[in-house]
C-alpha positions as CSV (number, residue, x, y, z in Angstrom):
1,X,110.2,104.2,120.3
2,X,111.8,105.6,123.2
3,X,114.5,108.4,122.8
4,X,118.0,108.8,124.7
5,X,119.3,112.1,125.4
6,X,122.8,112.7,127.3
7,X,123.6,116.0,128.2
8,X,126.8,117.2,130.0
9,X,127.0,120.3,132.2
10,X,130.3,122.4,133.7
11,X,128.6,122.7,136.9
12,X,128.0,119.8,139.4
13,X,124.7,120.7,140.5
14,X,123.3,122.0,137.0
15,X,122.0,118.5,135.9
16,X,119.9,117.7,139.2
17,X,118.2,121.3,138.5
18,X,117.3,120.3,134.9
19,X,116.3,116.8,136.0
20,X,113.8,118.6,138.6
21,X,112.5,120.6,135.5
22,X,112.3,117.6,133.7
23,X,110.2,115.7,136.6
24,X,107.9,118.6,136.9
25,X,106.9,118.3,133.3
26,X,106.3,114.9,133.7
27,X,104.0,115.5,136.8
28,X,102.4,118.0,134.4
29,X,101.8,115.2,131.7
30,X,103.8,117.2,129.3
31,X,106.8,114.8,129.0
32,X,106.4,110.7,129.2
33,X,109.8,109.6,130.8
34,X,110.9,106.4,131.2
35,X,113.9,106.9,133.5
36,X,116.4,109.8,134.4
37,X,120.2,109.3,135.9
38,X,122.4,112.2,137.1
39,X,126.3,111.5,137.3
40,X,128.3,114.1,139.0
41,X,131.7,114.5,138.4
42,X,133.4,116.2,141.6
43,X,136.4,118.0,141.8
44,X,138.9,115.0,142.5
45,X,137.3,113.5,139.3
46,X,135.2,110.8,141.1
47,X,132.0,110.1,139.4
48,X,128.7,109.6,141.7
49,X,125.4,108.5,140.1
50,X,122.3,109.3,141.4
51,X,119.3,107.5,140.3
52,X,116.0,109.1,139.8
53,X,114.3,105.9,140.2
54,X,111.1,104.9,138.2
55,X,109.3,107.8,137.2
56,X,106.1,105.3,136.9
57,X,104.1,103.5,139.3
58,X,104.1,100.8,137.2
59,X,107.5,98.6,138.5
60,X,107.6,97.0,134.9
61,X,108.9,100.2,133.7
62,X,112.3,99.9,134.9
63,X,112.9,96.7,132.6
64,X,111.5,98.6,129.6
65,X,114.2,101.6,130.3
66,X,117.0,99.1,130.4
67,X,115.9,97.4,127.4
68,X,115.1,100.5,125.5
69,X,118.3,102.1,126.5
70,X,120.2,99.2,125.5
71,X,118.7,99.3,121.9
72,X,119.4,103.2,121.7
73,X,122.8,103.0,122.8
74,X,123.6,100.0,120.2
75,X,121.9,101.8,117.4
76,X,123.9,105.0,118.0
77,X,127.3,104.0,119.5
78,X,130.3,104.3,117.2
79,X,131.9,101.0,116.7
80,X,133.3,99.9,119.9
81,X,132.4,102.8,122.3
82,X,129.7,101.0,124.4
83,X,131.9,97.4,124.2
84,X,131.5,96.4,127.8
85,X,129.1,99.0,128.6
86,X,126.1,96.8,128.3
87,X,124.8,93.8,130.5
88,X,122.0,91.3,129.5
89,X,119.5,93.6,131.4
90,X,120.6,97.1,129.9
91,X,123.2,99.9,130.4
92,X,125.3,99.7,133.6
93,X,126.7,102.1,135.7
94,X,130.1,101.6,134.8
95,X,129.3,103.0,131.5
96,X,127.2,106.0,132.7
97,X,130.6,106.6,135.0
98,X,133.1,106.3,132.0
99,X,131.1,108.6,130.2
100,X,130.8,111.2,133.0
101,X,134.4,110.9,133.8
102,X,135.3,112.0,130.4
103,X,133.9,115.6,131.4
104,X,136.0,118.0,133.5
105,X,135.7,117.8,137.3
106,X,133.1,119.6,139.0
107,X,130.7,118.7,136.2
108,X,127.6,116.8,135.7
109,X,125.8,114.5,133.1
110,X,122.0,114.2,132.9
111,X,120.8,110.8,131.3
112,X,117.5,111.0,129.9
113,X,115.2,108.4,128.5
114,X,111.9,109.8,126.8
115,X,109.5,107.1,126.3
116,X,107.1,108.6,123.7
117,X,107.5,111.7,121.5
118,X,105.4,114.8,123.3
119,X,102.9,117.1,121.5
120,X,104.1,119.8,123.8
121,X,107.8,120.1,122.3
122,X,107.6,123.4,122.1
123,X,106.7,124.1,125.6
124,X,109.2,121.6,126.5
125,X,112.0,123.5,124.6
126,X,110.6,126.7,126.4
127,X,111.1,125.5,129.9
128,X,114.6,123.9,129.2
129,X,115.7,127.2,127.5
130,X,119.0,129.1,128.9
131,X,119.6,126.1,131.1
132,X,123.0,125.4,129.2
133,X,124.6,122.0,128.4
134,X,125.9,120.1,125.6
135,X,124.3,117.2,124.0
136,X,126.8,114.2,124.1
137,X,124.7,111.7,122.7
138,X,121.0,111.2,121.5
139,X,118.9,109.0,119.6
140,X,116.8,112.1,118.6
141,X,116.6,113.0,114.8
142,X,119.3,115.6,113.7
143,X,116.7,118.2,113.3
144,X,115.3,117.7,117.3
145,X,118.9,117.4,118.4
146,X,119.7,120.7,116.8
147,X,116.2,122.3,118.2
148,X,117.1,121.0,121.7
149,X,120.7,121.8,121.8
150,X,119.6,125.5,120.5
151,X,117.1,125.8,123.5
152,X,119.7,124.4,125.9
153,X,122.2,127.5,124.6
154,X,119.8,130.2,124.2
155,X,119.8,132.9,126.8
156,X,116.7,132.7,129.5
157,X,113.9,134.9,128.5
158,X,113.1,137.5,131.0
159,X,109.6,136.2,132.4
160,X,107.1,138.9,133.7
């Protein structure tokens, strides 16, 4: 089952930086990403979405992303929190913009849909260690959410 993770950052380009790390992990076959979207809330409070596009050559993946993301949002949203945010093909840009607009101006939000769990979880967490951000919404288990948040919040380790 696909897993959704939405992470907010207090810097406008941080979500894109982390998206590039995730893409690298995808290219190394350490993650199976369905899709990634970056939302930037500029200094004036205007939200702009940057769709990474489909991360697979299979064009049918986009439809699967929308359907899976819809199911995840429906299963995890508080009553009424996502009302009006879903369409018959999945989550729409309006929902992502509304969620991102709740953050301070000059911030960014990363929306990630992971298709399958990874056996390389520790390696992925190490790559994300110290990248900052706060998990705003997720369909991860409580334990996995805590592990991910701890990695995001941890101090970066010095690399030789």
